[in-house]
C-alpha positions in Angstrom: 18.4 19.5 -9.4 21.4 17.2 -8.9 22.0 14.1 -11.0 19.9 11.2 -9.7 17.6 13.5 -7.7 13.9 13.0 -8.1 11.5 15.8 -8.9 8.9 15.2 -6.2 6.5 17.7 -8.0 6.3 15.2 -10.9 2.8 13.7 -11.4 4.1 10.1 -11.0 5.8 10.7 -7.6 4.0 10.2 -4.3 5.5 11.7 -1.1 4.5 11.6 2.5 6.2 13.0 5.7 5.8 12.1 9.3 6.5 13.4 12.7 6.3 12.3 16.4 3.7 13.6 18.8 5.3 15.0 21.9 4.5 13.0 25.1 3.1 10.0 23.2 5.8 7.4 22.5 5.0 5.2 19.6 2.4 7.6 18.1 3.0 9.5 14.9 1.3 11.7 12.3 1.7 11.0 8.7 1.0 13.8 6.2 0.1 13.2 2.6 -0.8 16.4 0.7 -3.5 17.9 3.0 -4.4 14.6 4.6 -3.2 13.7 8.1 -3.2 10.2 9.6 -2.4 9.2 13.1 -0.5 5.9 13.3 1.0 3.8 16.1 4.1 1.7 16.2 3.7 -1.9 17.4 5.2 -0.7 20.6 2.9 2.3 20.9 -0.6 2.8 22.3 -2.0 0.3 19.8 -5.2 2.3 19.1 -4.3 3.5 15.6 -3.4 1.7 12.4 0.2 0.4 12.4 2.9 0.4 9.7 2.3 -3.2 8.5 -1.4 -2.5 8.2 -0.7 0.6 6.2 1.3 -1.5 3.7 -1.6 -3.9 3.4 -4.0 -1.0 3.1 -2.0 0.5 0.2 -2.2 -2.8 -1.6 -5.9 -3.2 -0.9 -6.7 0.3 -2.0 -4.7 0.0 -5.2 -6.4 -3.3 -6.0 -9.9 -2.0 -5.6 -9.2 1.2 -7.6 -7.5 -0.9 -10.3 -10.1 -3.6 -10.6 -12.9 -1.0 -10.6 -11.3 1.1 -13.3 -10.5 -1.9 -15.5 -14.1 -3.3 -15.1 -15.5 0.1 -16.2 -13.1 0.3 -19.1 -14.0 -3.2 -20.3 -17.7 -2.7 -19.8 -17.9 -5.5 -17.2 -21.0 -5.5 -14.9 -18.9 -5.3 -11.6 -21.1 -4.6 -8.6 -18.7 -4.9 -5.8 -15.1 -5.7 -4.7 -13.9 -7.2 -1.4 -10.2 -7.5 -0.5 -8.6 -9.4 2.3 -4.9 -9.0 2.9 -2.6 -10.4 5.6 1.0 -11.0 6.4 3.2 -12.4 9.2 6.4 -10.9 10.5 9.3 -13.2 9.9 9.8 -15.9 12.5 13.5 -16.4 11.7 14.0 -13.0 10.2 11.8 -10.3 11.9 13.1 -7.7 9.4 10.8 -9.0 6.7 7.4 -10.7 6.3 7.4 -14.5 5.8 4.3 -14.2 3.6 1.7 -11.8 2.2 -1.6 -13.3 1.4 -4.0 -11.3 -0.8 -7.6 -12.2 -2.0 -9.8 -10.1 -4.3 -13.4 -11.2 -4.5 -15.5 -9.6 -7.3 -19.3 -9.5 -7.5 -21.4 -9.2 -10.6 -18.9 -10.9 -13.0 -18.1 -14.5 -13.8 -14.7 -16.2 -13.1 -13.5 -15.6 -16.7 -14.0 -11.8 -16.2 -12.5 -12.0 -12.7 -9.4 -13.6 -14.2 -9.1 -10.8 -16.8 -9.3 -8.2 -14.0 -6.7 -10.1 -12.0 -4.3 -10.2 -15.0 -4.8 -6.5 -15.6 -4.2 -5.8 -11.9 -1.0 -7.9 -11.8 0.3 -6.2 -14.9 -0.2 -2.6 -13.8 -0.2 -2.2 -10.0 3.1 -0.7 -8.7 2.4 -1.6 -5.1 1.6 -5.2 -5.8 4.6 -5.6 -8.1 7.0 -3.8 -5.7 6.0 -6.3 -2.9 6.1 -9.2 -5.3 9.4 -8.5 -6.9 11.1 -6.2 -4.4 12.2 -2.8 -5.3 15.1 -0.5 -4.8 15.1 1.8 -1.8 17.4 4.7 -0.8 17.8 5.7 2.8 19.2 8.9 4.3 19.4 9.6 8.0 20.2 13.2 9.1 21.0 14.7 12.5 19.7 18.2 13.1 
């Protein structure tokens, strides 16, 4: 492996791939391990989940898993989690989102316990923290 290359077989690395579907502009298939998800671009058919929604879905999924695991570890009587997430494409700069709003509602615990779960989530979720602080990205485009 070359210097700086990442071993994608490592347990801390997630990887997906995607490809177009012939004859359906704006529709794609994303592959993650043995899972396959049909997605649409905002210019596509509009029937399937779109990229921005996938970003919010990753955040929501991470939050629910994190809060649930932490409640179990702490012995908290959590009975349910609801997440609501939204963002708006930039008005002045459409290459970014002007805001991301995120609410986690817990059931079965009081506000003090919910605050502990929030703090644990904020201190451990890589998706939340990448969105919050920004993260490095490397892009390669190849012609074949």
